[in-house]
Every structure is written in structure tokens, then in C-alpha cells.
C-alpha positions as CSV (number, residue, x, y, z in Angstrom):
1,M,-0.2,0.1,-0.1
2,G,3.1,2.4,0.4
3,S,4.0,2.8,-3.3
4,F,2.0,3.5,-6.4
5,S,2.5,1.3,-9.4
6,I,2.9,2.6,-13.0
7,W,-0.8,1.9,-13.6
8,H,-1.8,4.1,-10.8
9,W,0.4,7.1,-12.3
10,L,-1.2,6.3,-15.7
11,I,-4.7,6.6,-14.5
12,V,-4.0,9.9,-12.6
13,L,-2.2,11.2,-15.9
14,V,-5.5,10.3,-18.0
15,I,-7.7,12.0,-15.3
16,V,-5.6,15.1,-15.3
17,M,-5.6,15.3,-19.1
18,M,-9.4,14.9,-19.3
19,I,-9.8,17.8,-16.7
20,F,-7.4,20.4,-18.0
21,G,-7.0,19.4,-21.8
22,T,-3.6,19.0,-23.3
23,K,-3.5,22.6,-24.7
24,K,-3.8,24.1,-21.2
25,L,-1.2,21.7,-19.7
26,R,1.2,22.5,-22.6
27,N,0.8,26.2,-21.9
28,M,1.4,25.7,-18.2
29,G,4.7,23.8,-18.9
30,T,5.8,26.4,-21.2
31,D,4.9,29.1,-18.5
32,L,6.7,27.0,-15.8
33,G,9.9,26.6,-18.3
34,G,10.1,30.2,-18.8
35,A,10.0,31.2,-15.1
36,V,12.9,28.7,-14.3
37,R,14.9,30.0,-17.2
38,G,14.3,33.5,-16.1
39,F,15.2,32.6,-12.3
40,K,18.6,31.1,-13.7
41,E,19.3,34.1,-15.7
42,G,18.6,36.4,-12.7
43,M,20.9,34.3,-10.5
44,R,23.8,34.5,-13.2
45,E,23.3,38.3,-13.4
46,G,23.5,38.4,-9.5
47,S,26.6,36.5,-9.2
48,A,28.1,38.4,-12.1
49,E,27.5,41.7,-10.1
50,A,28.9,40.4,-6.8
51,K,32.2,39.3,-8.5
52,G,33.3,42.7,-9.9
53,G,30.1,44.9,-11.1
54,E,29.1,48.2,-9.6
55,G,28.4,48.3,-5.8
56,A,30.4,45.4,-5.2
57,A,31.9,45.1,-1.5
58,P,35.5,46.2,-1.2
59,Q,38.2,43.6,-1.0
60,V,39.8,43.0,2.4
61,T,43.6,43.6,2.2
62,G,44.5,42.6,5.6
63,K,45.6,46.0,6.7
64,T,44.4,47.2,10.2
65,V,43.3,50.8,10.7
66,E,43.4,52.4,14.1
67,G,41.3,55.2,15.5
68,E,39.1,56.2,18.2
69,V,35.4,56.5,18.9
70,R,33.9,59.9,19.8
71,E,30.5,60.7,20.8
72,K,28.4,61.8,17.8
73,T,27.5,65.5,17.8
74,E,24.4,66.9,16.3
75,S,24.7,69.5,13.8
76,K,22.5,72.5,14.0
77,A,20.7,73.2,10.7
């Protein structure tokens, strides 16, 4: 009772095709594929920007900067 056989999946597929129709299923598949493709392109663009594009974080050189913290003074405008 734990797993479905191939016949169970074929019956489910036939019922789904009868409810939605092949044209609607094809359109849904195309839309899903386009969404996945767009997501992958966005991830590639994001990683390219992080590697050296504008607004990238500065590289750490290992130098230490010394200084002291003072109280913040409010400017009068």
C-alpha cells in the first residue's frame, strides 16, 4: 500500500488530461519553463555583479586601521 505502481500514475495522468486538456497543460509547461529560465538568468546576473560589478563590496587587504570612537555630535541646521 506504500508505493504506487505505473498503472496508478497512468490513471492519474489520464484524469488530469481529461480535466485540464492538453493545450492548457502545454501552456502551463511553457510558462513554468520560462519562469525557471528567468530565475536562472537572474541568478547568473546576480553572481556576475557580486564578482566585480558596480556596488560590489571592497576587497579586504589585511591592513588594520587604528582610530578612536567619539560621541556623535548633532549638527544644527
